[in-house]
C-alpha positions, 0 to 999 in steps of 0.5 A: 192499752193496745191489744198485742196479738203478735211479737214480730222478730226482725233483723236490721238487714245491715252489717253488725259492724256498721249499724248504730241506733243513730243510723237506724233512726236516720234511715227511718227519718229518710223514709218520713217515719215519725216513729221507729221501726222497732220497739227494741233492738238487740245489739251484737254485744247483747245490749237491748236498746228500747226505742219506743214504749210498748203502748205506742205503734212502731213501723215494723210490719206494714198493715199489722203494726197496731197489734205488734211489738216489733223486736230486731237484732242488728245484722241479718246479712253477710258481707255480700248482702245475702240474708243470713242468720248471723246473730251472736251468742249474746244476741241469742241470749238477750232475745230469749230473755226479752221474748220471755219478758214480752210473753209474760206481759202478752201471753196470747201473743204469737211470736213470729218473724217478719217473713211470716206476715207474707201473704199466702199466695197459693191459698194452702193455709201456710206461708212457705219460703217461696211466698216470703216477701222478705227473709227477715229475720233470716231464721225460723222464729216460730219454731225457735221460740215455740217453747215459750208457749204454755202447753 
């Protein structure tokens, strides 16, 4: 079994109205990927779609995938293409439930957003918004899910 050190949260950077699992797979195929970008995708309805067994490596965060479980919600951009946290209440509830399950399987795993894997360009030990390579998942996952860590 792989050693899971992180659970990476993503958004699909698509409209919640137009994305399907088939369209995500078609996009990944166009990139030449043999495996999906995420292990799980949370639909606007809150339905969780498993795309890949956790024992396999997905393509969510270049350079880190061997130790990640990648989870995405459908959405993340507004009608103008700007990054926005547009998770539905159903998605928020399903993400919470899924992350709770994943933390029970991987208690040492750190939950953070894709953006938090950006390089620390100024070397201050923190990755700040001006250093984000991507905005994904368009909210502060580290803070939002900090309560899932035991004291």
